[in-house]
C-alpha positions in Angstrom: 42.7 -2.1 -28.3 43.0 -3.0 -31.3 44.2 -2.2 -34.5 45.0 1.7 -33.4 47.3 2.2 -30.4 46.2 4.1 -28.0 49.1 7.2 -28.5 48.1 7.0 -32.2 44.2 7.9 -31.4 45.3 11.0 -28.9 47.6 12.1 -31.1 44.3 11.9 -33.7 42.2 13.7 -31.3 44.4 16.0 -29.8 44.9 17.8 -33.6 41.4 17.3 -34.6 40.2 19.6 -31.3 42.6 22.0 -32.3 41.3 22.1 -36.1 38.3 22.7 -34.6 36.2 19.7 -33.5 34.6 19.0 -30.4 35.2 15.9 -28.1 31.8 14.6 -28.6 32.8 14.2 -32.3 36.8 12.4 -31.5 33.8 10.1 -29.2 31.9 9.1 -32.2 35.1 8.6 -34.1 36.5 6.2 -31.4 33.5 4.7 -29.6 35.4 1.3 -28.6 38.3 3.6 -27.6 36.7 6.4 -25.6 39.8 7.5 -23.1 42.4 7.9 -26.0 40.3 10.3 -26.5 38.3 12.0 -23.6 41.5 12.9 -22.2 42.4 15.6 -24.9 39.7 17.3 -22.3 
C-alpha cells in the first residue's frame, strides 16, 4: 500500500469529509488507494 497506512488514509478522508470535502475530492488525492477513501462513504 505504499508509504501511507490504510488507516491513516481512511482517517484523513473521514476528517476531510467531516470538514465538507466531497468523497470524489478525497479519491482524487489518493488515486492509488481508492478503497481507503471509498470506505468513508
